[in-house]
N, C-alpha and C positions, 0 to 999 in steps of 0.2 A: 093534572089536579094538583101537584105540589105548589104551584104558584102562590096560591092563597095562604098555605103552611109557611111558606119561606117569608111571605110579606109580613105574615102576623109576628114570626119570629123577630124580623126586623123592627117593626114597631115595639114590641115588648123591649129589645134591647136599647132602643132609642130612648124609650121612658124610664129605663133602668139608669141610663146615664145620667139623667136630670134628677136623680132623687137625692133628697138631703143627705149628707153624711155628716158624723159627730163632730169633727173639726173644721167644719165649713168649707171642705174641699181643699186644704192645704196642708201639706207637710207638716208632722210635729217638729221638725227641725228647721224648718224654713218659718223666720221670724216676721210677722207682719210689719210691713213698711209703710208709716202713714205717709202720706204726701203733705208736704208742708207748701202754702199758698202766699202769695203777696199780691197785692194791688199794684199795678204799675205806677199809677199816681203817688204811691208813697216812697217811690225810690226817690233819694235825697241826692245820692254821690255815687261816684264810681271809680274804680282804679283798674288797671292791669296788673296782674301778675306775671306768671309766664306770657309767651306770644298767644298763645292759644286758651288763656284763663283772664277772666274778667270778674271783680268780686263788685257786688252792688251793695251799696248801703240803703237799707230799707227801714222807714220808721226812725225811732229814737235808737235803738240797739240791735237791729238784726243785721247780719251780713249773709248775703246768697252768693254761691260760686256759680259762675257760668263757664260752658267749656265750648270754647269756639270750634267749629269744623273747619280745619286748615288756617286759624289765625284770625284776628282782626287788624286791617291795616289800618294806620292812621291812629290807634287808639293811645300811644304814647303822648301825643300832643293835644288830643281832644280836650274842649272844655264843655262840650255836650254832646249828647248823644239822643237817638229815639230807639225806643224797645218797641217791638210789634209782634206779637202773638203770630206764630205760624197758623195757617188755615185749620180749621176745626177747632181753635179755640175761641170760646164766645165771651166779648166783654175785654175787660181790661185786667184780668186775673191770670197770673201765670204760677204755676206749681212745680214741683220738682218731677224731673223727667220730661216736662215740656218743652218744645221748639218754640225759638222765636228768632228774629232778625234785628241786628244791631245796624242802626243807619248812622254814620258819622260824617260830619261835613269836613273833607280832607283838603290838604293842600296839594296832593297830587291830582286828585279828580275833584270834581263837583261834591259828589258823595260816594263814601265807602260804605258797603255793604256786607255783613258776614252773618253766617247762621250759627247760633248758640244753642247749648241745652243747659236749663236750670238743674244742676247736679245736686246741690245740697244745700241746707240752710247750716251755718257754722254754729259752732257751740260758743259759748263765753270764751272757753279756755284756747279754742283755736283762733278766735277773734283776737284775743291778747298775745297770742304767738305771731301773728301775721307781721312780717317785717313792715316798718313804717310806710315805706313808700307803696306797699301793696294794701293798706288800710284805706277804705274808702271814708 
């Protein structure tokens, strides 16, 4: 006859874990990081930084940094690219920490594809500090 009592304790523990807490469930010393997003149609330009780093010029003043998994071939001579959100992303909007694919028509093959993660939106100071050949 202990099975109903154990089951009831399990239900109570599960309900307690869903109870709201004063800090919204976040630790006091963990700052909330707002995701910053952009529409793919707003991308005006791009530039490669390091082999695994791409900067996107978005709108009038924004620059986003993308980190490529393993680098992106053919980016150094690319004059155009396609940015495609990975599965699960709906629409044409990408946010920080989202994954996407960059497709570049290349000279060595018909099309080069690399996987990238939107790592962050640069501040105005960071944009000004970028080397000229890294600025989109």
